[in-house]
C-alpha positions as CSV (number, residue, x, y, z in Angstrom):
1,M,-10.4,-8.4,51.8
2,S,-14.1,-8.3,51.1
3,R,-16.4,-10.1,53.4
4,V,-19.6,-11.6,52.2
5,V,-22.8,-11.8,54.3
6,A,-25.3,-14.5,53.5
7,L,-29.0,-13.8,54.3
8,R,-31.6,-16.4,53.4
9,G,-29.8,-17.5,50.3
10,L,-28.8,-14.0,49.2
11,T,-25.1,-13.2,49.0
12,L,-24.5,-9.5,49.8
13,P,-21.3,-7.4,49.7
14,A,-19.5,-6.6,52.9
15,H,-20.7,-3.0,52.9
16,T,-24.2,-4.3,53.5
17,G,-25.4,-4.2,57.1
18,I,-28.2,-6.1,58.8
19,D,-30.1,-4.4,61.5
20,S,-32.8,-6.4,63.4
21,G,-34.0,-8.3,60.3
22,R,-34.0,-5.2,58.2
23,L,-31.5,-4.9,55.4
24,L,-29.4,-1.7,55.5
25,I,-27.4,-0.8,52.4
26,M,-24.4,1.4,53.3
27,L,-22.6,3.4,50.8
28,T,-18.9,2.8,50.0
29,E,-16.4,5.7,50.4
30,E,-16.3,6.0,46.6
31,E,-20.1,6.4,46.4
32,K,-20.1,9.0,49.1
33,K,-17.4,11.0,47.3
34,F,-19.4,10.7,44.1
35,I,-22.6,12.0,45.8
36,E,-20.7,15.0,47.2
37,Y,-19.0,15.7,43.9
38,W,-22.3,15.5,41.9
39,K,-24.2,17.7,44.4
40,E,-21.6,20.4,43.8
41,N,-21.1,20.0,40.0
42,R,-24.4,18.7,38.5
43,L,-25.6,22.0,37.2
44,R,-22.2,23.1,36.0
45,K,-21.7,19.8,34.2
46,K,-25.1,20.1,32.4
47,K,-23.9,23.1,30.3
48,I,-23.0,22.0,26.8
49,F,-20.0,24.2,26.3
50,R,-18.2,22.7,29.3
51,N,-18.7,19.2,27.9
52,L,-17.0,19.7,24.5
53,S,-14.0,17.8,25.7
54,V,-16.2,14.7,26.1
55,G,-17.7,14.3,22.6
56,L,-15.6,16.5,20.4
57,P,-12.7,14.0,20.0
58,L,-15.1,11.2,19.2
59,G,-17.0,13.3,16.6
60,V,-13.7,14.4,15.0
61,L,-12.5,10.8,14.9
62,L,-15.7,9.6,13.3
63,V,-15.6,12.3,10.7
64,S,-11.9,11.6,10.0
65,A,-12.8,8.0,9.4
66,I,-15.5,9.0,7.0
67,F,-13.2,11.4,5.2
68,I,-10.5,8.8,4.8
69,N,-13.0,6.3,3.6
70,F,-14.5,8.8,1.1
71,F,-11.3,10.1,-0.3
72,S,-9.3,6.9,-0.4
73,G,-10.8,6.1,-3.8
74,W,-11.8,2.5,-3.1
75,Y,-15.4,3.3,-3.9
76,K,-15.1,4.5,-7.5
77,R,-18.7,5.7,-7.9
78,A,-18.4,8.1,-5.0
79,D,-15.0,9.3,-6.3
80,M,-16.6,10.0,-9.7
81,M,-19.5,11.9,-8.2
82,L,-17.1,14.1,-6.2
83,R,-15.1,14.9,-9.2
84,A,-18.1,15.4,-11.5
85,D,-20.1,17.7,-9.3
86,V,-18.1,20.3,-7.2
87,S,-21.3,21.5,-5.4
88,I,-21.2,18.3,-3.4
89,V,-18.2,19.7,-1.3
90,P,-20.3,22.3,0.6
91,V,-22.9,19.6,1.3
92,L,-20.1,17.3,2.7
93,L,-18.8,20.1,4.9
94,V,-22.3,20.8,6.3
95,A,-22.8,17.1,6.9
96,I,-19.4,16.9,8.7
97,L,-20.2,19.8,10.9
98,L,-23.6,18.4,11.8
99,I,-22.1,15.0,12.6
100,V,-19.5,16.5,14.9
101,V,-22.1,18.7,16.7
102,F,-24.5,15.9,17.1
103,V,-21.9,13.4,18.5
104,T,-20.6,16.1,20.9
105,I,-24.0,17.1,22.3
106,F,-25.2,13.5,22.5
107,S,-22.1,12.3,24.3
108,A,-22.3,15.2,26.8
109,R,-26.0,14.7,27.5
110,H,-25.6,10.9,27.8
111,R,-22.7,11.2,30.2
112,W,-24.7,13.7,32.3
113,D,-27.8,11.5,32.3
114,M,-25.7,8.5,33.4
115,N,-24.2,10.4,36.3
116,E,-27.6,11.8,37.3
117,Q,-29.1,8.4,37.3
118,K,-26.3,7.0,39.4
119,F,-26.7,10.0,41.8
120,N,-30.4,9.5,42.2
121,E,-30.0,5.7,42.8
122,L,-27.4,6.3,45.5
123,I,-29.5,9.0,47.1
124,S,-32.6,6.8,47.2
125,R,-30.5,3.8,48.4
126,N,-29.1,6.0,51.2
127,D,-32.5,7.5,52.2
128,H,-34.5,4.3,52.2
129,P,-32.8,1.4,53.9
């Protein structure tokens, strides 16, 4: 059961404490566990090669959808260009590789930035009541 504390018209969660008119924000158990986890793993998680599992499936899915769309034949002009000029195939392979690499790196960096922001917010909330 969550308890709600009301203070001058503000509704605060139960894990908020009030100390002699000052507002103290206490961290939940989950937030404390996240702080400890991120303190230990933040530098390790920043490395790109460890984060391939985050963005690689998304990049492959995106490229697969593009390939299915391209080779399904519904767009006749693209189909004609592919069959007329064989040199387009290496360009497509390079584009596919670049898409997968970009999505993988972007997803890993974005996830790391989100966790770092959450960590910094929790630390500042814990340090400055």
